[in-house]
PDB file of N, CA, C and O in Angstrom:
ATOM      1  N   MET A   1      -1.193  10.441   4.071  1.00  0.00           N
ATOM      2  CA  MET A   1      -1.323  10.281   2.677  1.00  0.00           C
ATOM      3  C   MET A   1      -2.395  11.105   2.060  1.00  0.00           C
ATOM      4  O   MET A   1      -2.238  11.655   0.970  1.00  0.00           O
ATOM      5  N   VAL A   2      -3.550  11.194   2.803  1.00  0.00           N
ATOM      6  CA  VAL A   2      -4.557  12.026   2.378  1.00  0.00           C
ATOM      7  C   VAL A   2      -4.190  13.478   2.274  1.00  0.00           C
ATOM      8  O   VAL A   2      -4.618  14.183   1.360  1.00  0.00           O
ATOM      9  N   ASN A   3      -3.379  13.924   3.236  1.00  0.00           N
ATOM     10  CA  ASN A   3      -2.952  15.206   3.270  1.00  0.00           C
ATOM     11  C   ASN A   3      -2.078  15.639   2.074  1.00  0.00           C
ATOM     12  O   ASN A   3      -2.190  16.706   1.469  1.00  0.00           O
ATOM     13  N   LEU A   4      -1.178  14.640   1.818  1.00  0.00           N
ATOM     14  CA  LEU A   4      -0.141  14.848   0.738  1.00  0.00           C
ATOM     15  C   LEU A   4      -0.845  14.863  -0.573  1.00  0.00           C
ATOM     16  O   LEU A   4      -0.544  15.674  -1.449  1.00  0.00           O
ATOM     17  N   GLU A   5      -1.819  13.933  -0.717  1.00  0.00           N
ATOM     18  CA  GLU A   5      -2.579  13.915  -2.081  1.00  0.00           C
ATOM     19  C   GLU A   5      -3.294  15.156  -2.284  1.00  0.00           C
ATOM     20  O   GLU A   5      -3.455  15.589  -3.425  1.00  0.00           O
ATOM     21  N   GLY A   6      -3.779  15.821  -1.166  1.00  0.00           N
ATOM     22  CA  GLY A   6      -4.433  17.018  -1.202  1.00  0.00           C
ATOM     23  C   GLY A   6      -3.493  18.013  -1.693  1.00  0.00           C
ATOM     24  O   GLY A   6      -3.964  18.957  -2.327  1.00  0.00           O
ATOM     25  N   GLN A   7      -2.325  17.953  -1.514  1.00  0.00           N
ATOM     26  CA  GLN A   7      -1.366  18.869  -1.951  1.00  0.00           C
ATOM     27  C   GLN A   7      -0.766  18.631  -3.356  1.00  0.00           C
ATOM     28  O   GLN A   7       0.084  19.379  -3.840  1.00  0.00           O
ATOM     29  N   GLY A   8      -1.283  17.502  -4.001  1.00  0.00           N
ATOM     30  CA  GLY A   8      -0.859  17.065  -5.300  1.00  0.00           C
ATOM     31  C   GLY A   8       0.234  16.046  -5.265  1.00  0.00           C
ATOM     32  O   GLY A   8       0.819  15.784  -6.317  1.00  0.00           O
ATOM     33  N   VAL A   9       0.551  15.471  -4.193  1.00  0.00           N
ATOM     34  CA  VAL A   9       1.596  14.556  -4.171  1.00  0.00           C
ATOM     35  C   VAL A   9       1.018  13.135  -4.178  1.00  0.00           C
ATOM     36  O   VAL A   9       0.475  12.722  -3.153  1.00  0.00           O
ATOM     37  N   PRO A  10       1.098  12.385  -5.239  1.00  0.00           N
ATOM     38  CA  PRO A  10       0.517  11.021  -5.216  1.00  0.00           C
ATOM     39  C   PRO A  10       1.090  10.097  -4.373  1.00  0.00           C
ATOM     40  O   PRO A  10       2.279  10.175  -4.062  1.00  0.00           O
ATOM     41  N   GLY A  11       0.309   9.170  -3.947  1.00  0.00           N
ATOM     42  CA  GLY A  11       0.906   8.073  -2.992  1.00  0.00           C
ATOM     43  C   GLY A  11       0.171   6.776  -3.150  1.00  0.00           C
ATOM     44  O   GLY A  11      -0.909   6.696  -3.735  1.00  0.00           O
ATOM     45  N   VAL A  12       0.774   5.806  -2.628  1.00  0.00           N
ATOM     46  CA  VAL A  12       0.181   4.485  -2.558  1.00  0.00           C
ATOM     47  C   VAL A  12       0.378   3.914  -1.163  1.00  0.00           C
ATOM     48  O   VAL A  12       1.479   4.001  -0.620  1.00  0.00           O
ATOM     49  N   PHE A  13      -0.594   3.367  -0.605  1.00  0.00           N
ATOM     50  CA  PHE A  13      -0.623   2.807   0.803  1.00  0.00           C
ATOM     51  C   PHE A  13      -0.198   1.404   0.536  1.00  0.00           C
ATOM     52  O   PHE A  13      -0.761   0.728  -0.326  1.00  0.00           O
ATOM     53  N   ILE A  14       0.872   0.916   1.323  1.00  0.00           N
ATOM     54  CA  ILE A  14       1.412  -0.439   1.188  1.00  0.00           C
ATOM     55  C   ILE A  14       1.372  -1.038   2.612  1.00  0.00           C
ATOM     56  O   ILE A  14       1.936  -0.540   3.586  1.00  0.00           O
ATOM     57  N   ALA A  15       0.579  -2.254   2.611  1.00  0.00           N
ATOM     58  CA  ALA A  15       0.541  -2.848   4.006  1.00  0.00           C
ATOM     59  C   ALA A  15       0.480  -4.435   3.851  1.00  0.00           C
ATOM     60  O   ALA A  15       0.284  -4.913   2.733  1.00  0.00           O
ATOM     61  N   SER A  16       0.642  -5.231   4.941  1.00  0.00           N
ATOM     62  CA  SER A  16       0.415  -6.564   4.728  1.00  0.00           C
ATOM     63  C   SER A  16      -1.081  -6.881   4.560  1.00  0.00           C
ATOM     64  O   SER A  16      -1.965  -6.162   5.026  1.00  0.00           O
ATOM     65  N   ASP A  17      -1.306  -8.020   3.853  1.00  0.00           N
ATOM     66  CA  ASP A  17      -2.622  -8.423   3.395  1.00  0.00           C
ATOM     67  C   ASP A  17      -3.560  -8.602   4.630  1.00  0.00           C
ATOM     68  O   ASP A  17      -4.762  -8.354   4.538  1.00  0.00           O
ATOM     69  N   VAL A  18      -3.019  -9.011   5.717  1.00  0.00           N
ATOM     70  CA  VAL A  18      -3.959  -9.288   6.877  1.00  0.00           C
ATOM     71  C   VAL A  18      -4.617  -8.053   7.434  1.00  0.00           C
ATOM     72  O   VAL A  18      -5.618  -8.130   8.145  1.00  0.00           O
ATOM     73  N   PHE A  19      -4.041  -6.903   7.101  1.00  0.00           N
ATOM     74  CA  PHE A  19      -4.577  -5.565   7.562  1.00  0.00           C
ATOM     75  C   PHE A  19      -5.500  -4.853   6.493  1.00  0.00           C
ATOM     76  O   PHE A  19      -5.943  -3.725   6.708  1.00  0.00           O
ATOM     77  N   GLU A  20      -5.768  -5.537   5.361  1.00  0.00           N
ATOM     78  CA  GLU A  20      -6.611  -5.112   4.340  1.00  0.00           C
ATOM     79  C   GLU A  20      -8.006  -4.554   4.881  1.00  0.00           C
ATOM     80  O   GLU A  20      -8.368  -3.389   4.719  1.00  0.00           O
ATOM     81  N   ASP A  21      -8.726  -5.512   5.528  1.00  0.00           N
ATOM     82  CA  ASP A  21     -10.072  -5.094   5.981  1.00  0.00           C
ATOM     83  C   ASP A  21     -10.063  -3.933   6.899  1.00  0.00           C
ATOM     84  O   ASP A  21     -10.860  -3.007   6.748  1.00  0.00           O
ATOM     85  N   GLY A  22      -9.155  -3.959   7.878  1.00  0.00           N
ATOM     86  CA  GLY A  22      -9.006  -2.831   8.810  1.00  0.00           C
ATOM     87  C   GLY A  22      -8.598  -1.558   8.143  1.00  0.00           C
ATOM     88  O   GLY A  22      -9.042  -0.497   8.583  1.00  0.00           O
ATOM     89  N   ALA A  23      -7.769  -1.574   7.095  1.00  0.00           N
ATOM     90  CA  ALA A  23      -7.377  -0.349   6.431  1.00  0.00           C
ATOM     91  C   ALA A  23      -8.459   0.121   5.591  1.00  0.00           C
ATOM     92  O   ALA A  23      -8.551   1.339   5.436  1.00  0.00           O
ATOM     93  N   ILE A  24      -9.380  -0.724   4.965  1.00  0.00           N
ATOM     94  CA  ILE A  24     -10.400  -0.317   4.194  1.00  0.00           C
ATOM     95  C   ILE A  24     -11.507   0.429   5.152  1.00  0.00           C
ATOM     96  O   ILE A  24     -12.085   1.472   4.846  1.00  0.00           O
ATOM     97  N   ARG A  25     -11.682  -0.275   6.320  1.00  0.00           N
ATOM     98  CA  ARG A  25     -12.690   0.350   7.143  1.00  0.00           C
ATOM     99  C   ARG A  25     -12.159   1.680   7.659  1.00  0.00           C
ATOM    100  O   ARG A  25     -12.921   2.639   7.784  1.00  0.00           O
ATOM    101  N   GLN A  26     -10.861   1.754   7.962  1.00  0.00           N
ATOM    102  CA  GLN A  26     -10.329   3.064   8.456  1.00  0.00           C
ATOM    103  C   GLN A  26     -10.499   4.163   7.445  1.00  0.00           C
ATOM    104  O   GLN A  26     -10.979   5.246   7.778  1.00  0.00           O
ATOM    105  N   ALA A  27     -10.094   3.890   6.155  1.00  0.00           N
ATOM    106  CA  ALA A  27     -10.203   4.870   5.115  1.00  0.00           C
ATOM    107  C   ALA A  27     -11.605   5.238   4.899  1.00  0.00           C
ATOM    108  O   ALA A  27     -11.897   6.411   4.669  1.00  0.00           O
ATOM    109  N   THR A  28     -12.531   4.275   4.961  1.00  0.00           N
ATOM    110  CA  THR A  28     -14.048   4.689   4.824  1.00  0.00           C
ATOM    111  C   THR A  28     -14.386   5.540   5.864  1.00  0.00           C
ATOM    112  O   THR A  28     -15.045   6.552   5.623  1.00  0.00           O
ATOM    113  N   ALA A  29     -13.968   5.224   7.168  1.00  0.00           N
ATOM    114  CA  ALA A  29     -14.383   6.183   8.294  1.00  0.00           C
ATOM    115  C   ALA A  29     -13.831   7.534   8.181  1.00  0.00           C
ATOM    116  O   ALA A  29     -14.406   8.467   8.742  1.00  0.00           O
ATOM    117  N   LEU A  30     -12.722   7.722   7.475  1.00  0.00           N
ATOM    118  CA  LEU A  30     -12.064   8.980   7.318  1.00  0.00           C
ATOM    119  C   LEU A  30     -12.531   9.656   5.955  1.00  0.00           C
ATOM    120  O   LEU A  30     -12.163  10.782   5.622  1.00  0.00           O
ATOM    121  N   GLY A  31     -13.325   8.904   5.251  1.00  0.00           N
ATOM    122  CA  GLY A  31     -13.876   9.546   4.023  1.00  0.00           C
ATOM    123  C   GLY A  31     -12.774   9.562   2.893  1.00  0.00           C
ATOM    124  O   GLY A  31     -12.780  10.382   1.975  1.00  0.00           O
ATOM    125  N   ALA A  32     -11.903   8.652   3.043  1.00  0.00           N
ATOM    126  CA  ALA A  32     -10.680   8.559   2.025  1.00  0.00           C
ATOM    127  C   ALA A  32     -10.836   7.289   1.225  1.00  0.00           C
ATOM    128  O   ALA A  32     -11.508   6.330   1.605  1.00  0.00           O
ATOM    129  N   ASP A  33     -10.195   7.350   0.135  1.00  0.00           N
ATOM    130  CA  ASP A  33     -10.078   6.218  -0.777  1.00  0.00           C
ATOM    131  C   ASP A  33      -8.737   6.162  -1.375  1.00  0.00           C
ATOM    132  O   ASP A  33      -8.535   6.506  -2.539  1.00  0.00           O
ATOM    133  N   PRO A  34      -7.726   5.688  -0.507  1.00  0.00           N
ATOM    134  CA  PRO A  34      -6.402   5.789  -1.009  1.00  0.00           C
ATOM    135  C   PRO A  34      -6.001   4.612  -1.933  1.00  0.00           C
ATOM    136  O   PRO A  34      -6.515   3.501  -1.804  1.00  0.00           O
ATOM    137  N   ALA A  35      -5.174   4.862  -2.762  1.00  0.00           N
ATOM    138  CA  ALA A  35      -4.690   3.698  -3.555  1.00  0.00           C
ATOM    139  C   ALA A  35      -3.891   2.891  -2.622  1.00  0.00           C
ATOM    140  O   ALA A  35      -3.083   3.409  -1.851  1.00  0.00           O
ATOM    141  N   ALA A  36      -4.133   1.488  -2.693  1.00  0.00           N
ATOM    142  CA  ALA A  36      -3.375   0.599  -1.866  1.00  0.00           C
ATOM    143  C   ALA A  36      -3.000  -0.615  -2.558  1.00  0.00           C
ATOM    144  O   ALA A  36      -3.627  -1.105  -3.497  1.00  0.00           O
ATOM    145  N   VAL A  37      -1.833  -1.118  -1.987  1.00  0.00           N
ATOM    146  CA  VAL A  37      -1.263  -2.453  -2.445  1.00  0.00           C
ATOM    147  C   VAL A  37      -0.989  -3.263  -1.207  1.00  0.00           C
ATOM    148  O   VAL A  37      -0.294  -2.760  -0.324  1.00  0.00           O
ATOM    149  N   TYR A  38      -1.474  -4.466  -1.072  1.00  0.00           N
ATOM    150  CA  TYR A  38      -1.382  -5.395   0.004  1.00  0.00           C
ATOM    151  C   TYR A  38      -0.390  -6.441  -0.427  1.00  0.00           C
ATOM    152  O   TYR A  38      -0.490  -7.043  -1.496  1.00  0.00           O
ATOM    153  N   ILE A  39       0.631  -6.644   0.504  1.00  0.00           N
ATOM    154  CA  ILE A  39       1.672  -7.709   0.212  1.00  0.00           C
ATOM    155  C   ILE A  39       1.422  -8.893   1.271  1.00  0.00           C
ATOM    156  O   ILE A  39       0.824  -8.716   2.333  1.00  0.00           O
ATOM    157  N   PRO A  40       1.923 -10.047   0.875  1.00  0.00           N
ATOM    158  CA  PRO A  40       1.863 -11.199   1.788  1.00  0.00           C
ATOM    159  C   PRO A  40       2.413 -11.012   3.128  1.00  0.00           C
ATOM    160  O   PRO A  40       3.525 -10.517   3.314  1.00  0.00           O
ATOM    161  N   HIS A  41       1.586 -11.432   4.124  1.00  0.00           N
ATOM    162  CA  HIS A  41       2.039 -11.364   5.482  1.00  0.00           C
ATOM    163  C   HIS A  41       2.705 -12.732   5.922  1.00  0.00           C
ATOM    164  O   HIS A  41       2.330 -13.763   5.363  1.00  0.00           O
ATOM    165  N   PRO A  42       3.655 -12.778   6.879  1.00  0.00           N
ATOM    166  CA  PRO A  42       4.123 -11.763   7.630  1.00  0.00           C
ATOM    167  C   PRO A  42       5.340 -11.174   6.956  1.00  0.00           C
ATOM    168  O   PRO A  42       5.903 -11.688   5.989  1.00  0.00           O
ATOM    169  N   ILE A  43       5.739  -9.915   7.621  1.00  0.00           N
ATOM    170  CA  ILE A  43       6.871  -9.221   7.125  1.00  0.00           C
ATOM    171  C   ILE A  43       8.046  -9.441   8.109  1.00  0.00           C
ATOM    172  O   ILE A  43       9.156  -9.763   7.686  1.00  0.00           O
ATOM    173  N   GLN A  44       7.807  -9.277   9.341  1.00  0.00           N
ATOM    174  CA  GLN A  44       8.874  -9.069  10.279  1.00  0.00           C
ATOM    175  C   GLN A  44       9.927 -10.182  10.400  1.00  0.00           C
ATOM    176  O   GLN A  44      11.060  -9.891  10.784  1.00  0.00           O
ATOM    177  N   ASP A  45       9.618 -11.356  10.110  1.00  0.00           N
ATOM    178  CA  ASP A  45      10.576 -12.569  10.021  1.00  0.00           C
ATOM    179  C   ASP A  45      11.238 -12.862   8.792  1.00  0.00           C
ATOM    180  O   ASP A  45      11.961 -13.854   8.704  1.00  0.00           O
ATOM    181  N   ARG A  46      11.026 -11.977   7.704  1.00  0.00           N
ATOM    182  CA  ARG A  46      11.511 -12.270   6.385  1.00  0.00           C
ATOM    183  C   ARG A  46      13.062 -11.849   6.352  1.00  0.00           C
ATOM    184  O   ARG A  46      13.513 -10.988   7.107  1.00  0.00           O
ATOM    185  N   SER A  47      13.824 -12.533   5.415  1.00  0.00           N
ATOM    186  CA  SER A  47      15.230 -12.137   5.200  1.00  0.00           C
ATOM    187  C   SER A  47      15.255 -10.998   4.275  1.00  0.00           C
ATOM    188  O   SER A  47      14.244 -10.680   3.648  1.00  0.00           O
ATOM    189  N   ASP A  48      16.375 -10.368   4.163  1.00  0.00           N
ATOM    190  CA  ASP A  48      16.522  -9.229   3.276  1.00  0.00           C
ATOM    191  C   ASP A  48      16.178  -9.693   1.748  1.00  0.00           C
ATOM    192  O   ASP A  48      15.515  -8.996   0.980  1.00  0.00           O
ATOM    193  N   ASP A  49      16.711 -10.945   1.423  1.00  0.00           N
ATOM    194  CA  ASP A  49      16.361 -11.355   0.127  1.00  0.00           C
ATOM    195  C   ASP A  49      14.889 -11.520  -0.157  1.00  0.00           C
ATOM    196  O   ASP A  49      14.427 -11.157  -1.239  1.00  0.00           O
ATOM    197  N   GLU A  50      14.100 -12.087   0.834  1.00  0.00           N
ATOM    198  CA  GLU A  50      12.640 -12.255   0.782  1.00  0.00           C
ATOM    199  C   GLU A  50      12.029 -10.881   0.623  1.00  0.00           C
ATOM    200  O   GLU A  50      11.147 -10.665  -0.209  1.00  0.00           O
ATOM    201  N   MET A  51      12.505  -9.967   1.425  1.00  0.00           N
ATOM    202  CA  MET A  51      11.864  -8.554   1.374  1.00  0.00           C
ATOM    203  C   MET A  51      12.108  -7.967  -0.032  1.00  0.00           C
ATOM    204  O   MET A  51      11.220  -7.310  -0.577  1.00  0.00           O
ATOM    205  N   VAL A  52      13.263  -8.185  -0.611  1.00  0.00           N
ATOM    206  CA  VAL A  52      13.509  -7.695  -1.969  1.00  0.00           C
ATOM    207  C   VAL A  52      12.634  -8.436  -2.995  1.00  0.00           C
ATOM    208  O   VAL A  52      12.189  -7.797  -3.948  1.00  0.00           O
ATOM    209  N   ALA A  53      12.371  -9.690  -2.863  1.00  0.00           N
ATOM    210  CA  ALA A  53      11.512 -10.350  -3.706  1.00  0.00           C
ATOM    211  C   ALA A  53      10.027  -9.841  -3.526  1.00  0.00           C
ATOM    212  O   ALA A  53       9.265  -9.765  -4.490  1.00  0.00           O
ATOM    213  N   LEU A  54       9.685  -9.523  -2.346  1.00  0.00           N
ATOM    214  CA  LEU A  54       8.291  -9.030  -2.141  1.00  0.00           C
ATOM    215  C   LEU A  54       8.093  -7.601  -2.880  1.00  0.00           C
ATOM    216  O   LEU A  54       7.112  -7.241  -3.531  1.00  0.00           O
ATOM    217  N   ALA A  55       9.257  -6.898  -2.615  1.00  0.00           N
ATOM    218  CA  ALA A  55       9.221  -5.477  -3.187  1.00  0.00           C
ATOM    219  C   ALA A  55       9.188  -5.587  -4.759  1.00  0.00           C
ATOM    220  O   ALA A  55       8.476  -4.817  -5.404  1.00  0.00           O
ATOM    221  N   ASP A  56       9.938  -6.519  -5.352  1.00  0.00           N
ATOM    222  CA  ASP A  56       9.967  -6.681  -6.774  1.00  0.00           C
ATOM    223  C   ASP A  56       8.589  -7.108  -7.232  1.00  0.00           C
ATOM    224  O   ASP A  56       8.067  -6.551  -8.198  1.00  0.00           O
ATOM    225  N   ALA A  57       7.993  -8.069  -6.575  1.00  0.00           N
ATOM    226  CA  ALA A  57       6.700  -8.562  -6.953  1.00  0.00           C
ATOM    227  C   ALA A  57       5.587  -7.487  -6.914  1.00  0.00           C
ATOM    228  O   ALA A  57       4.648  -7.514  -7.710  1.00  0.00           O
ATOM    229  N   ALA A  58       5.717  -6.610  -6.029  1.00  0.00           N
ATOM    230  CA  ALA A  58       4.713  -5.516  -5.892  1.00  0.00           C
ATOM    231  C   ALA A  58       4.950  -4.298  -6.700  1.00  0.00           C
ATOM    232  O   ALA A  58       4.024  -3.523  -6.937  1.00  0.00           O
ATOM    233  N   PHE A  59       6.194  -4.091  -7.148  1.00  0.00           N
ATOM    234  CA  PHE A  59       6.596  -2.898  -7.798  1.00  0.00           C
ATOM    235  C   PHE A  59       5.586  -2.463  -8.991  1.00  0.00           C
ATOM    236  O   PHE A  59       5.163  -1.311  -9.083  1.00  0.00           O
ATOM    237  N   GLY A  60       5.267  -3.426  -9.830  1.00  0.00           N
ATOM    238  CA  GLY A  60       4.517  -2.987 -11.009  1.00  0.00           C
ATOM    239  C   GLY A  60       3.063  -2.545 -10.578  1.00  0.00           C
ATOM    240  O   GLY A  60       2.462  -1.632 -11.144  1.00  0.00           O
ATOM    241  N   GLU A  61       2.582  -3.234  -9.583  1.00  0.00           N
ATOM    242  CA  GLU A  61       1.160  -2.817  -9.056  1.00  0.00           C
ATOM    243  C   GLU A  61       1.323  -1.337  -8.441  1.00  0.00           C
ATOM    244  O   GLU A  61       0.501  -0.469  -8.733  1.00  0.00           O
ATOM    245  N   ILE A  62       2.270  -1.106  -7.689  1.00  0.00           N
ATOM    246  CA  ILE A  62       2.517   0.156  -6.996  1.00  0.00           C
ATOM    247  C   ILE A  62       2.671   1.171  -8.086  1.00  0.00           C
ATOM    248  O   ILE A  62       2.013   2.199  -7.927  1.00  0.00           O
ATOM    249  N   VAL A  63       3.423   1.082  -9.182  1.00  0.00           N
ATOM    250  CA  VAL A  63       3.556   2.044 -10.137  1.00  0.00           C
ATOM    251  C   VAL A  63       2.246   2.203 -10.770  1.00  0.00           C
ATOM    252  O   VAL A  63       1.847   3.358 -10.920  1.00  0.00           O
ATOM    253  N   ASP A  64       1.497   1.218 -11.174  1.00  0.00           N
ATOM    254  CA  ASP A  64       0.186   1.235 -11.848  1.00  0.00           C
ATOM    255  C   ASP A  64      -0.763   2.058 -11.015  1.00  0.00           C
ATOM    256  O   ASP A  64      -1.517   2.849 -11.582  1.00  0.00           O
ATOM    257  N   ARG A  65      -0.774   1.914  -9.647  1.00  0.00           N
ATOM    258  CA  ARG A  65      -1.687   2.749  -8.834  1.00  0.00           C
ATOM    259  C   ARG A  65      -1.237   4.081  -8.749  1.00  0.00           C
ATOM    260  O   ARG A  65      -2.116   4.931  -8.611  1.00  0.00           O
ATOM    261  N   LEU A  66       0.100   4.507  -8.809  1.00  0.00           N
ATOM    262  CA  LEU A  66       0.542   5.799  -8.817  1.00  0.00           C
ATOM    263  C   LEU A  66       0.011   6.576 -10.018  1.00  0.00           C
ATOM    264  O   LEU A  66      -0.533   7.677  -9.939  1.00  0.00           O
ATOM    265  N   ILE A  67       0.240   5.840 -11.213  1.00  0.00           N
ATOM    266  CA  ILE A  67      -0.137   6.354 -12.475  1.00  0.00           C
ATOM    267  C   ILE A  67      -1.653   6.578 -12.577  1.00  0.00           C
ATOM    268  O   ILE A  67      -2.132   7.521 -13.208  1.00  0.00           O
ATOM    269  N   ALA A  68      -2.326   5.733 -11.973  1.00  0.00           N
ATOM    270  CA  ALA A  68      -3.891   5.741 -12.119  1.00  0.00           C
ATOM    271  C   ALA A  68      -4.395   6.946 -11.187  1.00  0.00           C
ATOM    272  O   ALA A  68      -5.542   7.368 -11.332  1.00  0.00           O
ATOM    273  N   ASN A  69      -3.608   7.448 -10.313  1.00  0.00           N
ATOM    274  CA  ASN A  69      -4.066   8.594  -9.429  1.00  0.00           C
ATOM    275  C   ASN A  69      -3.939   9.830 -10.209  1.00  0.00           C
ATOM    276  O   ASN A  69      -4.252  10.911  -9.710  1.00  0.00           O
TER     277      ASN A  69
END
């Protein structure tokens, strides 16, 4: 994502909320500050309908972060 943003391609990092602390530490270690949206964990056992609901719930925040970049 850092490489793409360096080329002018905006992006948003999306991950489960249990990985937020680790993602922030990794980004800091890399000297990066990516736009990020964290969604409720777990992901792997959710039905298709539940995944669509998660995506719908996060969509506005993802777009807001893209625009803010």
